[in-house]
N, C-alpha and C positions, 0 to 999 in steps of 0.2 A: 371510323372514329369511335373510340371507346367512351361511353357515357357511364359514369359511376353513379349508381342510384342508391347504394347502401354503404354505410361506413365500413362494413366488413370488407368490401371490395378494395378499399384504400389501404388496408392493413392486413392482407391475408397472411403474410409470413409471420408478422408479429402475433396475430391471433393463433396461428398454428403453434408457435412457440409457447404462448401463454397457455393454450389448451394442454400442451404436453406437461408444463410445469404444474398446472392444476391437477391433472391426472396423477402425476407422481406424488403429489401431496395428499391424494385420496379424495379429491373432489369428484362429484358426478356432474358432468357438463350437460346442460339441457338448453333447448331452444325456447324462446319466449312464448311460443304458442303451443308448446307440448310439455308443460311442467308437470312432473309427477313427484310430489313431495315424499312419496314412499320409496323412491329410487335410492336413497341413501341419507346419511345424517348430514352431509355437507353437499349442497348443490350450488353450482355456479351457473346462473341463467344468463345466456347471451341476449343482448339487446332488450333488456327488461324495460318496460314502459314506466316512466315517471311523469309527474305533471310538468316537468321542464324538458321532456324529450326522452329518447331511449338511452339508458346507461349501457356502456359496453358489456359489463357483467355486473350482476347483483349476486352477492354471496348469501346463502341461507344456511343456518345451522339449526337442526331440529325444527325445521319449518319457520324459523324466525329470520328476518333479514338482518344481517350483521355487518355487511361490507359492500364496497363498490370497487371495481377495477376500471380505470380509464386506460384504454389501449391506445398506443401511438405507434407510428411507423418506426422501424428500426433506425432510420436515419435521424430520428428525433434525438437519439443519444442522450447525453447529459443535459440537454435542454428540457428533459422530462419534468424538471422542477417547475417549469413555466405553466404546467397544467394542473397544479395542485388546487387552484381555485375552482377549476372546472369539476374536479373530483369532489371537492367539498360541496359544490352545488348539487350534484347528484345525491350525495350522502344526506343532504338536508331536504331533498325533494320528497313529495308524497308518492308512494309507490302504488301502482295499479294492482288490484286484486288482494292486497294485504293492508292491514292497518298499521302504519308506523307513525308514532306520535312524536318521536324525537330523531335527530340525525343518527345515521348509522355510525358505529364507532370505528370500523376498520376501513382505512382508505389506502388504495394502491394506485400507483401510476406505473405502467409497464410498457416496454417495447418488446418484451419477450426475451430480451437479453439483459437489459437494465430494469430493475424493479425497485421502486421506492415505496415505503410503508409509513403510515401515520396511525397511531393508536389515539383516537380522540377521547378515550377515557382518562388519559393522563391530563392532569390539570394544566400542564404546560407542554402540549404535544409538540414533538420535534420530528419532522420527516427524516427517515434514515434509509440507507440502501438495505435491501432485503434480498435473500437468496432463494426464498420460497414463499408460497402462498399458504402460510399456516396461521391459524387463529385459535385462540382459546374461546371457550364459551363466554359470552358476555355476562 
């Protein structure tokens, strides 16, 4: 009997695809317990701790948290829009080890094939399909 103890185990193919997309976009991927902010300008940290639980990925640019990625299984498909509230919750959560006083502006939901993006800096943010994990400096 297989017992899943980590969310990574439930979404391995999606996470592999997300990792590839992040690497293609120039992000350095790091694990939650081995963060090296000197590794690159853009870091994507897996399973980053928040006060509401671990976020699948927290994105950092120049050492500042700027975004969150909520990963879902490939078969989630276009139902990915149903997790926007979950992503927003992680974006508003307090992050461990860094001081964030306001919600993160860049929100992604992804299966590794389908990715949706919301820029919360927009006064009327509208989630849209995205082809890559690119962000501008906030």
